[in-house]
C-alpha positions, 0 to 999 in steps of 0.5 A, a space after each residue: 286394556 288398549 289404553 292401559 297399553 298405550 299408556 306404558 308403551 308412551 311412558 318407555 317410549 319417553 323414558 328411552 328418549 330422556 335417557 338418551 339425550 341426557 348428560 351422563 351426570 344428569 343421567 346419575 341424578 335421575 336415577 338417585 331420584 328415582 329410587 326414593 321416588 318409588 319407597 317414599 310411593 310405595 310407603 305412603 301408599 301402604 299407610 293410605 291404602 291402610 287407612 282406607 281399607 280399614 272400613 272394610 275390616 267390618 264386612 269381613 269380621 262380621 259380615 262375612 265379606 269375603 278376603 278375595 272381595 275386600 282386597 279387590 275393592 281396597 285396591 280399587 281405591 288406590 288410583 284415588 290418592 295415587 294422585 296426591 301422593 306421587 307429587 309430594 314423594 317427588 318432592 321428598 325426594 328432590 329435597 333429600 338426593 339434592 341436599 345428600 350431593 351439596 354435602 358430599 360436594 358433588 354439586 360443588 364440583 359440578 359448578 366448578 366445571 362450569 354446568 349451570 343452575 338450569 343443568 343441575 336442576 334439569 333431572 329433577 324437572 324431567 323426573 317432575 314431567 314425567 309425574 305430571 304426565 302419570 297424574 294427568 292419566 290418573 286423574 283423567 283416566 284411571 281415577 275415575 274408572 276405579 272409583 266407579 268399579 268402586 261403587 258399583 261393587 260396593 252397591 252390590 255388595 250391600 244390596 246382596 244381603 243373603 250372602 253378605 249382610 245376614 248372619 245367623 244367630 245375630 240382630 243384624 241392622 239392614 238399615 236404620 229401624 229394620 232388625 232382621 233375626 236368622 236362626 240358621 241357613 242351609 246351603 242353598 240360601 234358605 233361612 230358618 227362624 226369621 224375626 223381622 222388626 221395622 220401625 220405619 213407620 214410627 207411629 205403627 211399628 212391625 214385627 213378623 215372624 216365620 218359619 223360613 224365607 229367603 232373599 230375592 233380587 227382583 227388577 224393582 229391588 230385593 225383597 224378603 219373602 217370608 213363608 208360614 208366619 204372623 205380621 204383628 202391627 201396633 196403632 199407637 194411636 189407637 192402642 191396638 195390636 193386629 195379628 196377621 197370619 200368612 202362608 207367604 209374605 213379600 217385604 219390600 226392601 227398595 226404600 232401604 237399598 240402592 239399585 245398582 242399576 239406577 244410581 247417581 254416580 259421584 263426581 269422582 266417578 266421573 270423567 272430565 267431560 262429564 263434570 264439565 256437562 252434567 246432565 239435566 237431572 236434578 242431583 246433576 245440577 244440584 251439584 253442578 258446582 261441585 263438578 266444576 270443583 272437581 275439574 279443575 282441581 284434575 286439571 290444576 293438581 297435576 301441576 303441583 309436581 312441577 310447583 312441589 320439585 321447583 320449591 324443593 330444588 330452590 332450597 337446596 341449590 339456590 342461595 348460600 353454598 353450605 357444605 355442613 347443610 341448609 337446614 333452614 332453608 329446607 325446612 322453609 320449602 317444606 313450609 311453602 310446599 305445605 302452603 301450596 297444598 293447603 290452598 290448593 283444597 281450601 280453594 277446592 271447598 270454595 270452588 265447590 260453593 262459588 266457582 266463580 273463583 275457579 281461577 284462583 286456583 291456576 293462579 295458586 300453583 302459578 305463583 308457586 311455580 314462578 317462586 319455585 324457578 325464581 329460587 331454583 335459578 338464583 345463582 348461589 353466592 359464597 357467604 362472606 367470612 368476617 375478621 371475627 370467624 377467621 381469628 376464632 378458626 385460628 
């Protein structure tokens, strides 16, 4: 909680400082950028959140997961893709706002008053700096924190078969080759009319039937306790059926469930220092390259906000002045931004296999930043009109 409040105070303080020391027209452009960034971010977040949360619909409809648990799980996924959405939202907002200012001749008027390219681009760069800080905060702290909570909560739900996965009057598949049927369940969680079919051992399938039973959590994992029933096992090689009647029988489910207390953490669950310094365990060492790829991606991806912003500004205010619009240059800027994102994703996959190429991620974003600044600071020039065009207009 203290860290969240600290980030909030820093963001508010920086915003107030920026608004005080900027020129009036720069504050005007900055405000024009802020609203589209918010709207685009909310729209993209809603779309991605909807697609990502569809995987939990089955838990609600068929498994009895509560709506509050569904919303909690879905919200925990938000930071994991907000770091990607914010730079793209800023890129779209810069293209839209600066193109509108150009069409309305506002940029022409500012240039006529002596304002430089750098001065015109400053509001967008300030917004890019704000997004840069936000994405670094998301990548370094909020993403591993929320995704770790998400995976822990998901593991607990999947392990709690008695309250979530076992439905009455339905053949429930707990895992591959393990099927459970429950006729009824009372308010205390006790199960009635149970049938369990276990085919984990292909040569010796087992079928168990019991009058009642319950699912319990133990230190070694979940167990299915069956009361007053029988166990039928078929030996396919010998063609024999063995039948065992029991008063109480305990079926170990540890092999088909994951213990929440002993769970290997994925790369997205780990903080930056944990990615650069994985543990000595077999799984950590085997996935060491993936950890390095994730760490470098978290460092580089916030810089996309600078690269995309400079490309967008250069596409609009650099080069030939045209109040009727510059859709060709905007299209070229969109293609450049798409190339930056695509190459970045390809390099993440490459580095997960060949970590020696990690420097290419930094080179990729550096090249596009330099290219974007070149386009942005390039002085605009008026298009020459030849005599044929003059006669046509006359």
